[in-house]
C-alpha positions in Angstrom: -172.8 97.1 -7.4 -169.9 97.6 -10.1 -169.2 100.9 -8.2 -168.6 99.3 -4.8 -166.5 96.6 -5.9 -164.4 99.4 -7.2 -164.4 100.8 -4.0 -163.6 97.6 -2.4 -160.2 97.2 -4.8 -159.2 100.8 -4.3 -159.5 100.4 -0.5 -157.4 97.0 -0.8 -155.0 98.5 -2.4 -154.4 101.1 0.0 -154.0 98.5 2.4 -151.6 96.3 0.9 -149.5 99.9 -0.1 -149.3 100.5 3.8 -147.5 97.1 4.0 -144.3 98.7 2.3 -142.4 98.5 5.5 -142.0 94.9 4.8 -139.4 95.5 2.4 -136.6 92.9 1.7 -132.9 93.6 1.5 -130.6 95.3 3.9 -130.0 99.1 4.0 -126.3 99.8 2.8 -123.8 100.3 5.7 -120.2 101.0 4.9 -117.9 98.0 5.4 -115.3 98.2 8.3 -112.1 99.4 7.0 -108.6 99.3 8.8 -107.4 102.5 8.4 -104.2 103.5 9.8 -103.8 106.9 12.3 -101.2 108.3 10.4 -99.7 107.8 6.7 -96.1 107.0 7.9 -94.4 107.1 11.0 -91.4 109.3 9.7 -93.0 111.5 7.7 -94.6 114.7 9.6 -98.3 115.2 8.4 -101.0 117.5 9.1 -104.2 117.6 11.3 -107.2 115.6 10.1 -108.9 119.1 9.1 -105.9 120.0 7.0 -105.4 118.5 3.4 -103.8 120.0 0.4 -107.1 117.8 -1.1 -109.3 120.4 -0.4 -107.6 123.1 -2.5 -109.2 124.0 -6.1 -106.7 123.1 -8.8 -106.1 126.7 -9.6 -105.1 127.4 -5.8 -102.5 124.3 -5.9 -101.1 125.5 -9.5 -100.2 128.7 -9.3 -98.1 128.9 -12.8 -100.4 130.9 -15.1 -99.2 129.1 -18.2 -100.1 125.7 -16.4 -103.3 126.8 -15.4 -104.2 127.8 -19.1 -103.6 124.7 -19.9 -105.3 122.5 -17.2 -108.1 124.8 -18.3 -107.9 123.8 -21.9 -107.8 120.3 -21.1 -110.8 120.7 -19.1 -112.8 121.5 -22.0 -111.8 119.7 -24.9 -110.5 116.1 -23.5 -112.0 113.7 -24.9 -111.7 111.0 -21.8 -113.7 113.6 -19.8 -116.3 114.3 -22.4 -117.0 110.5 -22.7 -117.5 110.7 -18.5 -119.9 113.4 -19.3 -121.6 110.9 -21.4 -121.6 108.2 -19.2 -123.3 110.8 -16.7 -125.9 111.3 -19.1 -126.8 107.9 -19.6 -127.0 107.0 -15.9 -129.1 110.0 -15.5 -131.9 108.8 -18.0 -131.6 105.5 -16.1 -132.2 107.3 -13.0 -135.7 109.0 -14.6 -136.7 105.9 -15.6 -136.6 104.1 -12.2 -138.1 107.1 -10.7 -141.2 106.5 -12.9 -141.1 103.1 -11.6 -143.6 104.0 -8.5 -146.3 105.0 -11.7 -148.7 102.8 -13.6 -148.3 101.9 -16.7 -151.0 103.0 -19.5 -151.7 101.9 -22.8 -154.3 103.2 -25.3 -155.6 101.5 -28.2 -158.0 102.0 -31.2 -159.4 98.6 -33.1 -162.0 98.1 -35.8 -162.4 94.7 -37.2 -164.8 93.0 -40.0 -165.6 89.4 -39.9 -167.4 87.6 -42.7 -167.9 84.0 -41.3 -168.9 81.1 -43.7 -172.4 81.0 -45.2 -172.7 77.5 -44.1 -171.4 78.2 -40.8 -174.0 78.4 -37.5 -172.5 81.7 -37.2 -173.0 82.9 -40.8 -176.5 81.4 -40.9 -177.2 82.8 -37.4 -176.2 87.1 -38.7 -178.3 86.5 -41.8 -181.3 85.3 -40.1 -181.3 87.4 -36.9 -179.2 90.6 -38.0 -179.9 90.4 -42.0 -176.2 90.7 -42.6 -173.3 88.8 -43.7 -170.6 90.4 -41.7 -170.1 91.7 -38.4 -168.1 95.0 -37.4 -166.3 95.8 -34.2 -165.7 99.0 -33.1 -163.1 99.8 -29.9 -161.4 102.8 -28.3 -159.9 101.8 -24.8 -157.2 102.3 -22.4 -155.5 99.9 -20.2 -153.9 100.6 -16.8 -151.5 97.9 -15.1 -150.0 99.2 -11.5 -147.5 96.9 -9.5 -147.9 97.8 -6.1 -144.4 97.9 -4.3 -145.2 95.6 -1.4 -141.8 94.2 -1.0 -139.3 97.3 -1.9 -138.5 96.1 -5.3 -139.0 99.3 -7.2 -137.5 101.0 -4.4 -134.4 99.4 -4.5 -134.1 99.5 -8.3 -134.1 103.5 -7.6 -131.4 103.2 -4.9 -129.3 101.0 -7.4 -130.1 103.8 -10.4 -129.2 106.5 -8.1 -126.1 105.0 -7.1 -125.0 104.2 -10.1 -125.8 108.0 -11.3 -123.9 109.1 -8.3 -121.0 106.9 -9.2 -120.9 108.4 -13.0 -120.2 111.8 -11.1 -117.2 110.2 -8.9 -115.9 108.8 -12.1 -115.9 112.0 -13.9 -113.9 113.2 -11.0 -111.4 110.6 -11.0 -111.0 111.3 -14.8 -110.4 114.8 -14.1 -107.9 114.6 -11.3 -106.1 112.1 -13.6 -106.2 114.6 -16.0 -105.0 117.6 -14.1 -102.1 115.3 -12.7 -101.1 114.5 -16.2 -101.0 117.7 -17.4 -98.9 119.0 -14.8 -96.7 116.4 -15.5 -96.1 116.7 -19.0 -95.5 120.7 -18.4 -92.9 119.8 -15.9 -91.4 117.1 -18.5 -90.9 119.9 -20.7 -89.5 122.3 -18.3 -86.7 119.6 -17.6 -86.1 119.0 -21.0 -85.6 122.8 -21.2 -83.5 122.7 -19.1 -81.3 119.5 -19.8 -81.1 121.1 -23.4 -79.3 124.4 -22.1 -77.0 122.2 -20.0 -76.0 120.1 -23.2 -75.6 123.0 -25.2 -73.5 124.6 -22.8 -71.8 121.5 -22.5 -71.0 121.6 -26.2 -69.8 124.8 -25.9 -67.0 123.8 -23.3 -66.1 121.0 -25.4 -65.5 123.0 -28.1 -62.9 125.3 -25.9 -61.6 122.0 -24.6 -60.8 120.4 -28.4 -59.3 123.5 -29.1 -56.8 123.7 -26.2 -55.7 120.1 -26.6 -55.2 120.5 -30.4 -53.0 123.5 -29.2 -51.2 121.0 -27.1 -50.7 118.4 -29.7 -49.1 121.2 -32.2 -46.8 122.3 -29.9 -45.9 118.6 -29.4 -47.3 118.3 -25.8 -49.9 115.7 -26.0 -51.1 113.1 -28.6 -53.7 112.7 -31.3 -55.5 110.4 -29.3 -56.2 113.3 -26.8 -57.5 115.2 -29.6 -60.0 112.3 -30.6 -60.8 111.4 -27.3 -62.0 115.5 -26.6 -63.9 115.3 -29.9 -65.9 111.9 -28.5 -66.5 113.8 -25.5 -67.8 116.6 -27.6 -70.1 114.4 -29.7 -71.3 112.8 -26.7 -72.8 116.0 -25.3 -73.7 117.1 -29.0 -75.8 113.6 -29.5 -78.1 114.8 -26.4 -79.0 118.1 -28.1 -81.3 116.3 -31.1 -82.7 113.6 -28.9 -84.0 116.3 -26.2 -85.1 118.4 -29.0 -87.1 115.7 -30.3 -88.6 114.7 -26.6 -89.5 118.4 -26.7 -91.5 118.3 -29.7 -93.5 115.1 -28.4 -93.9 116.6 -24.9 -95.4 119.4 -26.5 -97.8 117.3 -29.1 -98.8 115.4 -25.6 -99.9 118.5 -24.0 -101.5 119.3 -27.0 -103.4 116.2 -27.5 -104.6 115.8 -23.6 -106.6 119.2 -24.3 -108.3 117.9 -27.2 -106.0 120.2 -29.8 -103.9 119.0 -32.6 -100.3 118.2 -32.3 -98.2 121.3 -32.3 -96.0 124.2 -30.0 -97.0 125.2 -26.8 -96.4 128.7 -25.8 -94.8 129.3 -22.3 -92.0 131.3 -20.7 -91.5 129.4 -17.3 -88.1 127.7 -16.8 -87.6 124.6 -14.1 -85.3 127.0 -12.1 -88.0 129.8 -11.6 -91.0 126.9 -11.0 -91.6 127.2 -7.2 -91.5 123.9 -4.8 -94.0 123.7 -2.2 -92.7 123.8 1.1 -95.8 122.8 3.0 -97.9 119.7 1.7 -100.5 118.7 4.4 -101.6 115.2 3.9 -104.7 115.1 6.7 -105.4 111.8 7.6 -106.2 108.4 6.1 -109.9 108.5 7.1 -110.5 111.5 4.9 -109.5 109.6 1.7 -113.1 108.0 1.8 -114.5 111.3 1.2 -111.5 113.2 -1.1 -110.6 110.7 -3.5 -113.4 110.2 -6.3 -112.2 106.8 -7.3 -112.5 105.6 -3.7 -116.0 107.4 -3.6 -117.0 105.7 -7.0 -116.5 102.5 -5.7 -118.5 102.8 -2.6 -121.5 103.9 -4.9 -120.9 100.6 -7.1 -121.1 99.1 -3.8 -124.5 100.7 -2.7 -125.7 99.8 -6.3 -124.7 96.0 -5.9 -126.5 96.2 -2.3 -129.7 97.4 -4.1 -129.5 94.7 -6.2 -129.6 91.8 -3.8 -132.9 93.4 -2.4 -134.0 93.5 -5.6 -133.6 90.0 -6.5 -134.9 89.0 -3.1 -138.4 90.8 -3.8 -138.4 89.2 -7.2 -138.8 85.8 -5.3 -142.0 87.0 -3.6 -145.7 87.5 -4.8 -146.0 90.3 -6.8 -149.4 92.1 -6.5 -150.7 93.9 -9.6 -153.8 96.2 -10.1 -155.1 96.4 -13.7 -158.4 98.2 -15.3 -159.3 98.8 -18.7 -162.0 100.9 -20.5 -163.6 102.3 -23.2 -166.1 102.3 -25.7 -166.9 99.5 -27.8 -169.9 99.2 -30.8 -170.4 97.0 -33.7 -171.6 99.9 -35.7 -169.5 102.8 -36.6 -172.4 104.9 -36.0 -173.1 104.1 -32.4 -169.3 103.8 -31.5 -169.3 107.0 -29.2 -172.9 106.9 -28.5 -172.9 107.3 -24.5 -172.9 105.8 -22.1 -174.2 103.1 -24.0 -170.9 102.4 -25.5 -169.4 102.4 -22.5 -167.4 99.3 -20.8 -164.8 98.6 -18.1 -163.1 96.0 -16.3 -160.7 96.4 -13.1 -158.9 93.4 -11.7 -156.4 92.4 -9.1 -153.8 89.8 -9.3 -151.3 88.0 -7.3 -148.4 86.2 -8.8 -146.3 84.2 -6.8 -143.4 82.4 -8.8 -143.3 79.1 -8.3 -141.1 77.0 -10.8 -138.5 79.1 -12.6 -136.2 76.6 -13.0 -133.8 77.9 -10.3 -133.6 81.5 -12.1 -134.8 83.3 -9.3 -132.5 82.0 -6.6 -129.6 82.1 -8.9 -129.9 85.7 -9.6 -130.1 86.0 -5.7 -127.0 84.0 -5.4 -125.0 86.0 -7.9 -126.3 89.2 -6.7 -124.9 88.4 -3.1 -121.8 87.1 -4.5 -121.6 90.6 -6.6 -122.2 92.5 -3.5 -119.2 90.5 -1.6 -117.0 91.4 -4.7 -117.9 95.1 -4.3 -116.8 95.0 -0.8 -113.5 93.5 -1.8 -112.6 95.8 -4.5 -113.7 98.8 -2.1 -111.4 97.6 0.6 -108.8 97.1 -2.0 -109.0 100.6 -3.4 -108.9 102.1 -0.5 -105.9 100.2 0.4 -104.3 101.1 -3.0 -105.3 105.1 -2.0 -103.2 105.1 1.3 -100.3 103.1 -0.2 -100.4 105.8 -3.1 -100.3 108.7 -0.2 -97.6 106.9 1.8 -95.3 106.5 -1.1 -95.5 110.1 -2.3 -94.9 111.7 1.2 -91.6 109.2 1.4 -90.7 110.0 -2.4 -90.9 113.9 -1.1 -89.0 113.9 1.8 -86.0 111.5 -0.1 -86.0 113.8 -3.2 -85.4 116.6 -0.9 -82.4 115.0 0.5 -81.3 113.7 -3.0 -81.7 117.6 -4.2 -79.0 118.8 -1.7 -76.4 116.1 -2.5 -77.0 116.8 -6.3 -76.7 120.4 -5.8 -73.7 119.7 -4.0 -72.1 117.5 -6.7 -73.0 119.9 -9.4 -70.9 122.6 -7.4 -67.9 120.0 -7.1 -67.7 119.1 -10.3 -68.0 122.3 -12.2 -65.1 123.4 -10.1 -63.3 120.2 -10.7 -63.7 120.9 -14.4 -62.2 124.2 -13.9 -59.1 122.9 -12.1 -58.4 120.0 -14.5 -58.4 122.7 -17.4 -55.9 125.0 -15.6 -53.9 122.0 -14.4 -53.8 120.6 -18.3 -52.8 124.1 -19.3 -49.6 123.8 -16.9 -48.8 120.3 -17.7 -50.1 118.9 -13.9 -52.8 116.9 -15.0 -53.6 115.1 -18.5 -56.3 115.1 -21.2 -58.2 112.0 -19.6 -58.7 114.3 -15.9 -60.1 117.1 -18.3 -62.3 115.0 -20.1 -63.3 112.5 -16.9 -64.2 116.0 -15.1 -66.1 117.1 -18.0 -68.3 114.1 -18.2 -69.1 113.9 -14.7 -70.5 117.4 -14.8 -72.7 117.3 -17.4 -74.2 113.8 -15.8 -74.2 115.5 -12.4 -76.1 118.6 -14.2 -78.5 116.6 -15.9 -79.3 114.5 -12.8 -79.7 117.5 -11.1 -82.7 118.8 -13.4 -84.1 115.2 -13.4 -84.3 115.4 -9.5 -86.2 119.0 -9.9 -88.7 117.5 -12.2 -89.2 114.3 -9.8 -89.7 116.8 -6.8 -92.4 118.6 -8.8 -94.0 115.4 -10.0 -94.0 114.1 -6.5 -96.1 117.1 -5.2 -98.5 116.6 -8.1 -98.5 113.0 -7.3 -99.5 113.7 -3.7 -102.3 115.9 -4.5 -103.6 113.6 -7.0 -103.6 110.3 -4.2 -105.1 112.7 -1.8 -108.0 113.5 -3.9 -107.2 117.0 -5.7 -107.8 118.1 -8.6 -111.5 117.8 -9.4 -112.6 121.3 -7.7 
């Protein structure tokens, strides 16, 4: 009869398991997003299947020195290492969630001795019928408990764990895209500082010549000491830039080393700002591609998937839970009979249906909070997608306008260099005063420094476009 009941329990379990189609919670669907067809009406973008985001970072950055710096950073950067650890943590939770389908099994071994009072009923009975003053009990048993996933609670937990795991991967990719962009920008800053340092040194040499020329004019009685002082002050202005730029260079090199997970120090390179090529073709594709290219957007979508699954978990927790339990093993009141089979064998199989009735509103609150958190995740997903589109649009406009600025800045440098040369010649011939020379030299210095900065901005804008499109993690 016992075997018959066991069979009936197993059949009942299989029938209930077949009701798994009655799962609560809705399957994930991506929220609607209002995406434009193009990033900017005034900026020409490429077709939908063309975007620099699809390029690997080694293809986008062709400078071998920069490639080496990025490669070292990808293996040594601490933020990236922490992101990898977060992946490992999420992977452990995912493995745990996958085992949620399996029953729990506990093994227990116990031995006990009970000595009742001699004046008690138990003590008197033991002495009368068994001829002993104590009773022993030896037990070895295994207990099994299995929750049937009727409402899909375990499945939803697995969905949430999987989404969180995939989200950590995208989080790592987002860290990498930011790191690649930071390394490139810092490297281009270093090249700009080199260029500006050369400009400052060249300007100091030119100032020396002008100071000597004005001193000769003063000796000849053609100008005053004030003119000499003004020329010396202009030289000092240019000279002051040199230690400032040298300081900035050391700090920038330290930044590059720290980003790579290395101790502060010098960085070996032989590239110059002038020889660094600017990309002419920068296809951006269409905004819809951001949803699959940008890691931070995909990370937030995975967070939304997890939040949606948690709503299913909270909802399923309000329905009855079906558990199958079984216990079996050997039991005897004498150690010598402990493993005497089959006499010492015992077993029990049971099924239970537990319906939460009064939990002080906890389950209802959990469901309400899970729904609110899902709505928050939808808002964050839409927000980060909107910000991503804005970043790309801004980068495209910046590239377009910086190209115009570079043309003007280049013409200005040429114009002011010629003006400085003519002012010196006119001063020698007495057709211009010392202020004309100093003013022309000061403006020429500033124009050259500005041109170097605009070149750096162009390089940084291309890096920012690459990052904002989702490039750099491949």
